[in-house]
C-alpha positions in Angstrom: 0.0 0.0 0.0 1.3 3.5 -0.9 2.6 5.6 1.9 0.3 8.4 3.0 2.0 11.8 3.1 0.5 14.0 5.8 -0.3 17.6 4.7 -1.5 19.5 1.7 0.2 19.1 -1.6 -0.3 20.0 -5.3 1.0 18.9 -8.7 3.3 21.1 -10.8 4.1 20.2 -14.5 6.7 23.0 -14.9 5.0 25.0 -17.6 4.9 22.2 -20.1 1.9 20.9 -22.2 0.8 17.4 -21.3 -2.1 15.0 -22.0 -4.6 13.5 -19.7 -6.1 10.4 -21.2 -9.0 8.5 -19.6 -9.5 5.0 -21.1 -11.5 2.0 -20.0 -13.9 -0.7 -20.6 -17.4 -1.7 -19.5 -18.6 -5.2 -19.0 -22.0 -5.1 -20.6 -22.7 -8.9 -20.6 -21.4 -10.2 -17.3 -21.5 -13.9 -18.3 -19.6 -13.3 -21.6 -16.3 -13.8 -19.7 -14.6 -15.1 -22.9 -15.3 -11.6 -24.4 -14.4 -9.2 -21.6 -11.5 -11.0 -19.9 -9.1 -10.7 -22.9 -9.9 -6.9 -23.0 -9.2 -6.6 -19.3 -5.9 -8.6 -19.5 -4.8 -6.6 -22.6 -5.1 -3.4 -20.5 -2.7 -4.7 -18.0 -0.2 -5.8 -20.6 -0.2 -2.4 -22.3 0.4 -0.6 -19.0 3.3 -2.9 -18.2 4.8 -2.2 -21.7 4.4 1.6 -21.1 6.1 1.5 -17.8 9.0 -0.5 -19.3 9.4 2.1 -22.1 9.3 5.7 -20.8 10.6 6.9 -24.1 7.1 6.3 -25.5 5.9 9.4 -23.6 3.7 7.7 -21.0 4.2 9.2 -17.5 1.8 7.5 -15.1 -1.6 5.9 -14.5 -4.2 5.5 -11.8 -6.8 2.7 -12.0 -10.5 2.8 -11.0 -13.2 0.2 -10.8 -16.9 1.1 -10.4 -19.6 -1.4 -10.9 -19.1 -2.9 -14.4 -16.7 -0.1 -15.5 -12.9 -0.2 -15.3 -11.0 3.0 -16.1 -7.4 4.1 -16.3 -6.5 7.8 -15.9 -3.2 8.3 -17.7 -0.7 11.1 -18.1 1.3 11.5 -21.3 4.1 14.0 -22.3 2.3 14.8 -25.6 -0.6 13.9 -27.8 1.7 12.9 -30.6 3.3 10.3 -28.4 -0.1 8.9 -27.3 -1.2 8.7 -30.9 2.0 7.0 -32.0 1.5 4.4 -29.3 -2.2 3.9 -30.2 -1.4 3.3 -33.9 1.3 0.7 -33.4 2.7 -2.2 -31.5 0.7 -4.2 -29.0 -2.1 -1.6 -28.8 -2.8 -1.8 -32.5 -2.8 -5.6 -32.4 -5.3 -5.5 -29.5 -7.5 -3.0 -31.2 -7.7 -5.2 -34.3 -8.6 -8.3 -32.2 -11.3 -6.3 -30.3 -12.9 -5.4 -33.6 -12.7 -9.0 -34.8 -13.9 -10.7 -31.6 -16.4 -8.1 -30.3 -16.9 -5.4 -32.8 -20.4 -4.0 -32.2 -22.0 -7.1 -30.5 -22.6 -5.1 -27.3 -20.9 -7.5 -24.9 -18.0 -5.2 -24.0 -17.8 -1.4 -24.2 -14.6 0.5 -24.5 -14.1 4.3 -24.2 -11.5 7.0 -24.1 -11.3 10.7 -23.5 -8.3 12.9 -24.3 -7.5 16.3 -22.8 -4.6 18.4 -23.9 -3.5 20.5 -20.9 -1.7 23.7 -21.4 0.3 25.6 -18.7 -2.1 27.5 -16.4 -5.2 25.4 -17.3 -5.1 22.8 -14.6 -4.8 22.6 -10.8 -4.8 19.8 -8.2 -4.7 19.4 -4.5 -4.1 16.3 -2.4 -4.7 16.2 1.4 -3.2 13.4 3.4 -2.7 11.2 0.3 0.0 9.1 -1.2 1.7 10.7 -4.2 -1.1 10.3 -6.7 -2.4 11.2 -10.1 -0.9 14.3 -11.7 1.6 14.7 -8.8 2.9 11.2 -9.4 3.3 11.9 -13.1 5.1 15.2 -12.6 6.1 17.1 -9.5 4.6 16.7 -6.0 4.8 20.1 -4.2 3.5 21.5 -0.9 0.4 23.5 -1.5 1.7 26.7 0.1 2.2 30.3 -1.1 1.4 30.5 -4.8 0.1 26.9 -4.7 -2.2 27.4 -1.6 -5.6 28.0 -3.4 -7.1 26.7 -6.7 -7.1 30.2 -8.1 -3.4 30.8 -7.3 -2.5 27.4 -8.8 -4.3 28.6 -12.0 -2.2 31.8 -12.0 -4.6 34.2 -10.2 -4.6 35.7 -6.8 -6.9 35.3 -3.8 -7.0 34.4 -0.1 -7.9 31.0 1.1 -11.6 30.6 2.0 -10.6 28.3 4.8 -7.1 28.7 6.4 -4.7 25.9 5.5 -4.1 23.5 8.4 -0.7 23.8 10.1 2.1 21.5 9.0 1.5 18.8 11.6 4.5 16.8 10.4 6.8 19.4 11.8 4.8 20.9 14.7 4.7 19.5 18.2 1.9 17.1 19.1 -0.5 18.1 21.9 
C-alpha cells in the first residue's frame, strides 16, 4: 500500500503541455467472460509495456473500478506520443482483435477521452494522500504560497476561503 504523506500538496508540471487520457472498458454482458476477460488482460499488458518504455511518452496511470466499468486515468508527455502508441505495437494488435472478436456485438464497451493540458489550465490538491495522479506523473509540491488556493494554482490571486491547516508533520503534538 502506498505511503500516505501528511499535509496538503499539489502537482506542478513545470510550464509544459501534457495530455490527460482516460481510457477504459465496461462489462455489458457479465457472463460473456470469454469476451471481456481478454480486453481486461490486454489493458494490464499495455500498462506494463508503457512503464518499461518511458521513451514512448507515458508518464503514469491510476486505475479505477466502479460497478461494471474499469478505467485508467493516464498522463502523457504529448498527444503525438499517445497517438503513435495507439497506432502501433501491442495496442494496434489488441484494437484489431477487439474489432474482430467483439466489434459491435454489445458484450463489452470501450471508451477513451483525451485532454490536452496547457500551462495554467489545470490545478490539483491532495490532502493526506499518497503521491497520486498528476503529482505522481510530474512534481509533488507542498500547497503553500502561490500553490495554496485553486485560483493561485491557476495563476490568479486570492486568499484561502478556509485557512490551511498547520504542517503537523513538523509541529509539536499536543
